[in-house]
VEXMARDO-478299 format. One record per residue: residue in three letters; chain; x, y, z of N, C-alpha, C in turn. Coordinates in nm, 4 decimals. Example, Ala and Ser with C-alpha at 12.3 -4.5 7.8 and 13.67 -1.06 7.14 Angstrom:
BEGIN
NODE,res,chain,nc1,nc2,nc3,cac1,cac2,cac3,cc1,cc2,cc3
NODE,ALA,A,1.3190,-0.5690,0.7800,1.2300,-0.4500,0.7800,1.3200,-0.3300,0.7800
NODE,SER,A,1.2850,-0.2250,0.7080,1.3670,-0.1060,0.7140,1.2900,0.0030,0.7870
This chain:
BEGIN
NODE,res,chain,nc1,nc2,nc3,cac1,cac2,cac3,cc1,cc2,cc3
NODE,MET,A,0.6062,-0.5259,-0.2754,0.6360,-0.4118,-0.3598,0.6473,-0.4544,-0.5065
NODE,LYS,A,0.7084,-0.5719,-0.5260,0.7251,-0.6216,-0.6611,0.5889,-0.6506,-0.7247
NODE,ASN,A,0.4967,-0.7092,-0.6465,0.3623,-0.7392,-0.6979,0.2867,-0.6116,-0.7308
NODE,LEU,A,0.3051,-0.5094,-0.6488,0.2392,-0.3807,-0.6712,0.2878,-0.3186,-0.8015
NODE,LEU,A,0.4184,-0.3219,-0.8246,0.4765,-0.2685,-0.9475,0.4261,-0.3465,-1.0685
NODE,MET,A,0.4172,-0.4782,-1.0549,0.3687,-0.5620,-1.1642,0.2226,-0.5296,-1.1954
NODE,ALA,A,0.1395,-0.5117,-1.0909,-0.0030,-0.4811,-1.1110,-0.0202,-0.3485,-1.1844
NODE,CYS,A,0.0576,-0.2468,-1.1461,0.0480,-0.1167,-1.2129,0.0958,-0.1249,-1.3578
NODE,THR,A,0.2004,-0.2039,-1.3825,0.2517,-0.2205,-1.5183,0.1460,-0.2865,-1.6068
NODE,ILE,A,0.0813,-0.3902,-1.5561,-0.0228,-0.4582,-1.6328,-0.1401,-0.3637,-1.6569
NODE,ALA,A,-0.1794,-0.2878,-1.5546,-0.2900,-0.1921,-1.5693,-0.2566,-0.0872,-1.6759
NODE,ALA,A,-0.1322,-0.0401,-1.6774,-0.0908,0.0596,-1.7760,-0.0936,0.0007,-1.9176
NODE,LEU,A,-0.0495,-0.1235,-1.9318,-0.0520,-0.1878,-2.0634,-0.1951,-0.2074,-2.1128
NODE,VAL,A,-0.2837,-0.2481,-2.0237,-0.4239,-0.2642,-2.0611,-0.4819,-0.1294,-2.1021
NODE,ALA,A,-0.4496,-0.0252,-2.0269,-0.5008,0.1086,-2.0578,-0.4499,0.1560,-2.1937
NODE,LEU,A,-0.3237,0.1313,-2.2238,-0.2685,0.1737,-2.3518,-0.3300,0.0952,-2.4667
NODE,THR,A,-0.3600,-0.0326,-2.4447,-0.4235,-0.1138,-2.5467,-0.5638,-0.0623,-2.5766
NODE,ALA,A,-0.6344,-0.0199,-2.4734,-0.7722,0.0277,-2.4908,-0.7790,0.1556,-2.5732
NODE,ARG,A,-0.6695,0.2317,-2.5786,-0.6685,0.3561,-2.6546,-0.6901,0.3365,-2.8030
NODE,THR,A,-0.6585,0.2182,-2.8514,-0.6655,0.1944,-2.9951,-0.8029,0.1471,-3.0406
NODE,GLU,A,-0.8981,0.1373,-2.9477,-1.0292,0.0887,-2.9887,-1.0966,0.1855,-3.0849
NODE,ALA,A,-1.1815,0.1303,-3.1684,-1.2479,0.2118,-3.2707,-1.3440,0.3106,-3.2087
NODE,ARG,A,-1.3483,0.4306,-3.2636,-1.4432,0.5323,-3.2208,-1.5287,0.5692,-3.3399
NODE,PRO,A,-1.6524,0.6045,-3.3141,-1.7401,0.6403,-3.4249,-1.6888,0.7623,-3.4989
NODE,SER,A,-1.7079,0.7630,-3.6284,-1.6684,0.8797,-3.7061,-1.7894,0.9706,-3.7219
NODE,GLY,A,-1.7651,1.0981,-3.7343,-1.8744,1.1929,-3.7512,-1.9510,1.2131,-3.6231
NODE,SER,A,-2.0737,1.2589,-3.6364,-2.1520,1.2858,-3.5166,-2.2162,1.1577,-3.4658
NODE,VAL,A,-2.2411,1.1550,-3.3352,-2.2989,1.0391,-3.2701,-2.4282,1.0823,-3.2030
NODE,ASN,A,-2.5333,1.0064,-3.2208,-2.6587,1.0359,-3.1537,-2.6496,0.9829,-3.0116
NODE,LEU,A,-2.6056,1.0689,-2.9197,-2.5816,1.0262,-2.7829,-2.7109,0.9975,-2.7075
NODE,LYS,A,-2.8231,1.0521,-2.7540,-2.9493,1.0264,-2.6859,-2.9900,0.8796,-2.7001
NODE,SER,A,-2.9441,0.8138,-2.8050,-2.9816,0.6748,-2.8251,-2.8707,0.5796,-2.7801
NODE,TYR,A,-2.7655,0.6312,-2.7142,-2.6572,0.5448,-2.6688,-2.7107,0.4424,-2.5698
NODE,VAL,A,-2.6791,0.3183,-2.5936,-2.7196,0.2123,-2.5019,-2.5948,0.1338,-2.4668
NODE,GLY,A,-2.5617,0.1279,-2.3399,-2.4443,0.0553,-2.2936,-2.4728,-0.0926,-2.2774
NODE,PRO,A,-2.3736,-0.1682,-2.2313,-2.3922,-0.3114,-2.2143,-2.4955,-0.3400,-2.1053
NODE,ARG,A,-2.5746,-0.4416,-2.1240,-2.6758,-0.4857,-2.0278,-2.7775,-0.3767,-1.9958
NODE,VAL,A,-2.7942,-0.2791,-2.0835,-2.8905,-0.1721,-2.0615,-2.9958,-0.1808,-2.1709
NODE,LYS,A,-3.1214,-0.1879,-2.1323,-3.2293,-0.1938,-2.2303,-3.2447,-0.0596,-2.2989
NODE,LYS,A,-3.2867,-0.0611,-2.4223,-3.3048,0.0616,-2.4989,-3.3963,0.1578,-2.4235
NODE,GLY,A,-3.3547,0.2821,-2.4131,-3.4313,0.3839,-2.3434,-3.3958,0.3961,-2.1965
NODE,VAL,A,-3.3313,0.2958,-2.1398,-3.2916,0.3007,-1.9992,-3.1448,0.3397,-1.9935
NODE,ARG,A,-3.1153,0.4423,-1.9185,-2.9783,0.4918,-1.9133,-2.9129,0.4595,-1.7792
NODE,SER,A,-2.9268,0.3347,-1.7361,-2.8625,0.2932,-1.6115,-2.8287,0.1450,-1.6190
NODE,GLU,A,-2.7404,0.1022,-1.5303,-2.7078,-0.0386,-1.5182,-2.6736,-0.0681,-1.3741
NODE,GLN,A,-2.6811,-0.1938,-1.3387,-2.6592,-0.2348,-1.2013,-2.5621,-0.3516,-1.2008
NODE,GLY,A,-2.4726,-0.3547,-1.1023,-2.3763,-0.4629,-1.0926,-2.2745,-0.4333,-0.9854
NODE,PHE,A,-2.1650,-0.5084,-0.9879,-2.0627,-0.4920,-0.8859,-1.9555,-0.3929,-0.9297
NODE,ALA,A,-1.9127,-0.3119,-0.8341,-1.8062,-0.2141,-0.8569,-1.6932,-0.2400,-0.7586
NODE,SER,A,-1.5730,-0.2088,-0.8018,-1.4545,-0.2170,-0.7174,-1.3829,-0.0830,-0.7283
NODE,TRP,A,-1.2637,-0.0724,-0.6690,-1.1897,0.0537,-0.6772,-1.0409,0.0277,-0.6926
NODE,TYR,A,-0.9735,0.1271,-0.7480,-0.8285,0.1195,-0.7572,-0.7712,0.2473,-0.6969
NODE,GLY,A,-0.6606,0.2343,-0.6305,-0.6134,0.3442,-0.5471,-0.4782,0.4008,-0.5831
NODE,ALA,A,-0.4034,0.4338,-0.4801,-0.2789,0.5090,-0.4924,-0.1702,0.4346,-0.5702
NODE,GLU,A,-0.1796,0.3024,-0.5808,-0.0743,0.2281,-0.6515,-0.0659,0.2657,-0.7988
NODE,CYS,A,-0.1722,0.3213,-0.8543,-0.1713,0.3632,-0.9949,-0.1619,0.5145,-1.0100
NODE,GLU,A,-0.1461,0.5852,-0.9002,-0.1364,0.7319,-0.8997,-0.0257,0.7776,-0.9954
NODE,GLY,A,-0.0584,0.8732,-1.0813,0.0392,0.9300,-1.1733,0.0514,0.8567,-1.3060
NODE,ASN,A,-0.0116,0.7409,-1.3194,-0.0065,0.6665,-1.4446,-0.1153,0.7167,-1.5392
NODE,PRO,A,-0.0927,0.7097,-1.6693,-0.1956,0.7557,-1.7635,-0.3140,0.6586,-1.7685
NODE,THR,A,-0.4331,0.7143,-1.7817,-0.5525,0.6331,-1.8006,-0.5716,0.6109,-1.9502
NODE,ALA,A,-0.6708,0.5335,-1.9879,-0.6966,0.5063,-2.1292,-0.7324,0.6328,-2.2066
NODE,SER,A,-0.7866,0.7339,-2.1372,-0.8222,0.8588,-2.2048,-0.7024,0.9507,-2.2239
NODE,GLY,A,-0.5898,0.9163,-2.1619,-0.4713,1.0010,-2.1689,-0.4553,1.0889,-2.0462
NODE,GLU,A,-0.5583,1.0971,-1.9663,-0.5542,1.1749,-1.8423,-0.4686,1.1009,-1.7402
NODE,ILE,A,-0.4003,1.1752,-1.6561,-0.3191,1.1144,-1.5505,-0.4114,1.0757,-1.4348
NODE,TYR,A,-0.3993,0.9511,-1.3857,-0.4867,0.9031,-1.2784,-0.4570,0.9775,-1.1494
NODE,ASP,A,-0.5645,1.0248,-1.0860,-0.5573,1.0937,-0.9576,-0.6526,1.0210,-0.8635
NODE,ALA,A,-0.5999,0.9550,-0.7612,-0.6820,0.8786,-0.6668,-0.7794,0.9682,-0.5916
NODE,ASN,A,-0.7506,1.0982,-0.5859,-0.8382,1.1911,-0.5146,-0.9451,1.2525,-0.6044
NODE,GLY,A,-0.9447,1.2206,-0.7322,-1.0459,1.2707,-0.8250,-1.1687,1.1816,-0.8234
NODE,LEU,A,-1.2803,1.2348,-0.8667,-1.4039,1.1564,-0.8732,-1.4190,1.1024,-1.0152
NODE,THR,A,-1.3479,0.9930,-1.0417,-1.3444,0.9332,-1.1746,-1.3707,0.7835,-1.1650
NODE,ALA,A,-1.3890,0.7213,-1.2828,-1.4156,0.5772,-1.2865,-1.3728,0.5189,-1.4197
NODE,ALA,A,-1.3601,0.3864,-1.4202,-1.3311,0.3116,-1.5421,-1.4540,0.2281,-1.5768
NODE,HIS,A,-1.4896,0.2287,-1.7052,-1.6027,0.1505,-1.7564,-1.5578,0.0937,-1.8901
NODE,ARG,A,-1.6037,-0.0232,-1.9250,-1.5574,-0.0879,-2.0482,-1.5991,-0.0154,-2.1748
NODE,THR,A,-1.7186,0.0433,-2.1781,-1.7682,0.0958,-2.3056,-1.8204,0.2392,-2.3033
NODE,LEU,A,-1.8568,0.2941,-2.1901,-1.9101,0.4308,-2.1893,-1.8056,0.5274,-2.2433
NODE,PRO,A,-1.8469,0.6250,-2.3208,-1.7516,0.7210,-2.3764,-1.6808,0.8012,-2.2680
NODE,PHE,A,-1.5552,0.8348,-2.2915,-1.4798,0.9191,-2.1987,-1.5523,1.0517,-2.1815
NODE,GLY,A,-1.5544,1.1004,-2.0593,-1.6201,1.2264,-2.0306,-1.7628,1.2092,-1.9827
NODE,THR,A,-1.8198,1.0896,-2.0003,-1.9551,1.0642,-1.9517,-1.9564,1.0769,-1.8004
NODE,ARG,A,-2.0580,1.1443,-1.7493,-2.0757,1.1553,-1.6040,-2.1889,1.0620,-1.5634
NODE,ILE,A,-2.1614,0.9829,-1.4578,-2.2626,0.8900,-1.4083,-2.2803,0.9073,-1.2582
NODE,LYS,A,-2.4024,0.8857,-1.2137,-2.4319,0.8868,-1.0705,-2.4260,0.7423,-1.0247
NODE,VAL,A,-2.3367,0.7139,-0.9304,-2.3185,0.5784,-0.8792,-2.3772,0.5738,-0.7387
NODE,THR,A,-2.4680,0.4776,-0.7153,-2.5336,0.4639,-0.5856,-2.5024,0.3275,-0.5261
NODE,ASN,A,-2.4522,0.3273,-0.4020,-2.4293,0.2043,-0.3272,-2.5667,0.1538,-0.2849
NODE,LEU,A,-2.6064,0.0365,-0.3309,-2.7406,-0.0145,-0.3047,-2.7597,-0.0630,-0.1614
NODE,LYS,A,-2.6502,-0.0764,-0.0884,-2.6617,-0.1208,0.0515,-2.6874,-0.0032,0.1459
NODE,ASN,A,-2.6157,0.1085,0.1243,-2.6305,0.2217,0.2173,-2.6922,0.3461,0.1527
NODE,GLU,A,-2.7252,0.3386,0.0216,-2.7886,0.4477,-0.0535,-2.7019,0.5730,-0.0697
NODE,ARG,A,-2.5727,0.5660,-0.0410,-2.4830,0.6792,-0.0675,-2.4597,0.6888,-0.2173
NODE,SER,A,-2.4477,0.8136,-0.2673,-2.4267,0.8355,-0.4108,-2.3123,0.9316,-0.4355
NODE,VAL,A,-2.2542,0.9208,-0.5543,-2.1494,1.0126,-0.5981,-2.1568,1.0217,-0.7505
NODE,ILE,A,-2.1238,1.1386,-0.8038,-2.1185,1.1547,-0.9493,-1.9726,1.1490,-0.9908
NODE,VAL,A,-1.9422,1.0592,-1.0848,-1.8046,1.0406,-1.1332,-1.8008,1.0598,-1.2837
NODE,ARG,A,-1.6808,1.0830,-1.3343,-1.6579,1.1008,-1.4778,-1.5777,0.9826,-1.5291
NODE,ILE,A,-1.6192,0.9249,-1.6410,-1.5477,0.8110,-1.6996,-1.4220,0.8618,-1.7701
NODE,ASN,A,-1.3062,0.8099,-1.7287,-1.1801,0.8505,-1.7904,-1.0870,0.7320,-1.8168
NODE,ASP,A,-1.1363,0.6097,-1.7950,-1.0502,0.4928,-1.8103,-1.1341,0.3733,-1.8561
NODE,ARG,A,-1.0675,0.2681,-1.8993,-1.1322,0.1452,-1.9409,-1.1115,0.0383,-1.8341
NODE,GLY,A,-1.2083,-0.0486,-1.8200,-1.2019,-0.1560,-1.7223,-1.3342,-0.1623,-1.6491
NODE,PRO,A,-1.3455,-0.2396,-1.5481,-1.2490,-0.3390,-1.5012,-1.2501,-0.4618,-1.5927
NODE,PHE,A,-1.1408,-0.5286,-1.5967,-1.1291,-0.6467,-1.6808,-1.1308,-0.7711,-1.5927
NODE,VAL,A,-1.2276,-0.7708,-1.5007,-1.2484,-0.8821,-1.4082,-1.3937,-0.9260,-1.4241
NODE,ARG,A,-1.4166,-1.0531,-1.4291,-1.5529,-1.1050,-1.4477,-1.6448,-1.0573,-1.3350
NODE,ASN,A,-1.7682,-1.0302,-1.3692,-1.8742,-0.9899,-1.2764,-1.8565,-0.8505,-1.2175
NODE,ARG,A,-1.7749,-0.7664,-1.2781,-1.7632,-0.6268,-1.2362,-1.7793,-0.5396,-1.3592
NODE,PHE,A,-1.8443,-0.4248,-1.3419,-1.8619,-0.3373,-1.4572,-1.8057,-0.1977,-1.4345
NODE,LEU,A,-1.7580,-0.1682,-1.3143,-1.7119,-0.0340,-1.2832,-1.5954,-0.0393,-1.1857
NODE,ASP,A,-1.4903,0.0381,-1.2135,-1.3788,0.0584,-1.1206,-1.3800,0.2044,-1.0819
NODE,LEU,A,-1.3850,0.2326,-0.9534,-1.3940,0.3696,-0.9039,-1.2600,0.4175,-0.8505
NODE,SER,A,-1.2382,0.5480,-0.8553,-1.1192,0.6049,-0.7917,-1.1340,0.5896,-0.6408
NODE,LYS,A,-1.0248,0.6043,-0.5688,-1.0281,0.5879,-0.4229,-1.1218,0.6894,-0.3583
NODE,ALA,A,-1.1213,0.8141,-0.4062,-1.2072,0.9176,-0.3482,-1.3547,0.8831,-0.3672
NODE,ALA,A,-1.3911,0.8341,-0.4849,-1.5300,0.7955,-0.5102,-1.5685,0.6760,-0.4235
NODE,ALA,A,-1.4782,0.5800,-0.4120,-1.5038,0.4620,-0.3291,-1.5233,0.5008,-0.1830
NODE,ARG,A,-1.4442,0.5954,-0.1360,-1.4557,0.6419,0.0020,-1.5945,0.7025,0.0266
NODE,ARG,A,-1.6430,0.7832,-0.0675,-1.7745,0.8468,-0.0516,-1.8884,0.7452,-0.0506
NODE,LEU,A,-1.8687,0.6336,-0.1193,-1.9730,0.5311,-0.1244,-1.9640,0.4303,-0.0110
NODE,GLY,A,-1.8558,0.4353,0.0679,-1.8370,0.3387,0.1743,-1.7826,0.2068,0.1230
NODE,LEU,A,-1.7064,0.2119,0.0157,-1.6536,0.0930,-0.0499,-1.5154,0.0524,-0.0005
NODE,ILE,A,-1.4427,0.1422,0.0630,-1.3031,0.1153,0.0995,-1.2883,-0.0127,0.1817
NODE,GLY,A,-1.3678,-0.0308,0.2842,-1.3571,-0.1511,0.3672,-1.4108,-0.2749,0.2986
NODE,ALA,A,-1.5162,-0.2583,0.2195,-1.5814,-0.3730,0.1562,-1.5016,-0.4261,0.0372
NODE,GLY,A,-1.4442,-0.3385,-0.0416,-1.3670,-0.3795,-0.1582,-1.4497,-0.4039,-0.2826
NODE,LEU,A,-1.5734,-0.4497,-0.2656,-1.6623,-0.4799,-0.3769,-1.8055,-0.4574,-0.3293
NODE,ILE,A,-1.8835,-0.3786,-0.4044,-2.0216,-0.3517,-0.3646,-2.1147,-0.3565,-0.4855
NODE,LEU,A,-2.2416,-0.3774,-0.4578,-2.3445,-0.3734,-0.5600,-2.3889,-0.2284,-0.5761
NODE,VAL,A,-2.3831,-0.1775,-0.6996,-2.4171,-0.0378,-0.7259,-2.5127,-0.0262,-0.8443
NODE,ARG,A,-2.5773,0.0897,-0.8511,-2.6553,0.1287,-0.9682,-2.5859,0.2495,-1.0266
NODE,ALA,A,-2.5626,0.2496,-1.1566,-2.4985,0.3618,-1.2251,-2.5975,0.4202,-1.3237
NODE,GLN,A,-2.6254,0.5506,-1.3107,-2.7180,0.6191,-1.3995,-2.6437,0.7265,-1.4761
NODE,ILE,A,-2.6625,0.7309,-1.6070,-2.5966,0.8324,-1.6882,-2.6569,0.9682,-1.6557
NODE,VAL,A,-2.5690,1.0630,-1.6229,-2.6114,1.1996,-1.5922,-2.5884,1.2887,-1.7128
NODE,SER,A,-2.4731,1.2714,-1.7787,-2.4374,1.3588,-1.8901,-2.3504,1.2851,-1.9896
NODE,LEU,A,-2.3825,1.2999,-2.1173,-2.3013,1.2434,-2.2250,-2.2432,1.3546,-2.3117
NODE,LEU,A,-2.2268,1.4733,-2.2576,-2.1779,1.5875,-2.3341,-2.0277,1.5818,-2.3548
NODE,ASN,A,-1.9829,1.6320,-2.4684,-1.8404,1.6484,-2.4986,-1.7594,1.5195,-2.4882
NODE,VAL,A,-1.8158,1.4098,-2.5355,-1.7428,1.2850,-2.5220,-1.6755,1.2381,-2.6500
NODE,TYR,A,-1.7195,1.2871,-2.7647,-1.6580,1.2496,-2.8912,-1.6145,1.3753,-2.9649
NODE,ASN,A,-1.5380,1.3552,-3.0690,-1.4991,1.4638,-3.1584,-1.4391,1.5829,-3.0842
NODE,GLY,A,-1.3189,1.5652,-3.0389,-1.2497,1.6759,-2.9744,-1.2497,1.6708,-2.8230
NODE,TYR,A,-1.2959,1.5610,-2.7629,-1.2910,1.5520,-2.6170,-1.1459,1.5594,-2.5714
NODE,GLN,A,-1.1193,1.6480,-2.4804,-0.9858,1.6611,-2.4221,-0.9970,1.6382,-2.2723
NODE,PRO,A,-0.9261,1.5397,-2.2170,-0.9339,1.5187,-2.0736,-0.8743,1.6370,-1.9997
NODE,PRO,A,-0.9283,1.6687,-1.8821,-0.8711,1.7800,-1.8058,-0.7302,1.7467,-1.7615
NODE,LYS,A,-0.6484,1.8490,-1.7474,-0.5116,1.8263,-1.6991,-0.5175,1.8078,-1.5495
NODE,SER,A,-0.4549,1.7001,-1.5032,-0.4574,1.6729,-1.3591,-0.3206,1.6256,-1.3145
NODE,GLY,A,-0.2306,1.7171,-1.3017,-0.0978,1.6815,-1.2538,-0.0039,1.6424,-1.3656
NODE,LYS,A,0.1161,1.6135,-1.3276,0.2196,1.5750,-1.4240,0.2483,1.4275,-1.4094
NODE,PRO,A,0.2787,1.3601,-1.5205,0.3114,1.2177,-1.5105,0.4422,1.1972,-1.4374
NODE,LYS,A,0.4508,1.0833,-1.3678,0.5759,1.0495,-1.2989,0.6815,1.0131,-1.4015
NODE,LYS,A,0.8047,1.0451,-1.3708,0.9148,1.0111,-1.4618,0.9855,0.8872,-1.4160
């Protein structure tokens, strides 16, 4: 229990630190957005994904939204908040569309952390780590006034 509390505390501190990162001023040409390890013009990336579950339930994400393990959300190091991506498990071809609302994972060789619900749909729960392809579906409403949806109340 103590380790679980420590892990959530560290995750919350990392999330709060990520909030201070610089954001572009003015309008952003989202059509030319290129994420890490993505060649210009290609709006997808491939790598390992993991998931985080109920131990962080009710804690704020880097976007300010309260984490909901049952929501279809994910953490990515650089994609703008609100971006929707289609994540495909390359082993079983299952797919799910998730919304980026957090920063991470901050573990080497991983580029995506999925909510428990998204991980369940991809068949990731038992495996813990899978090879996935993530394709950008929508980059709408991610800068200049993006407001995360309200999803529950924070724990006191």
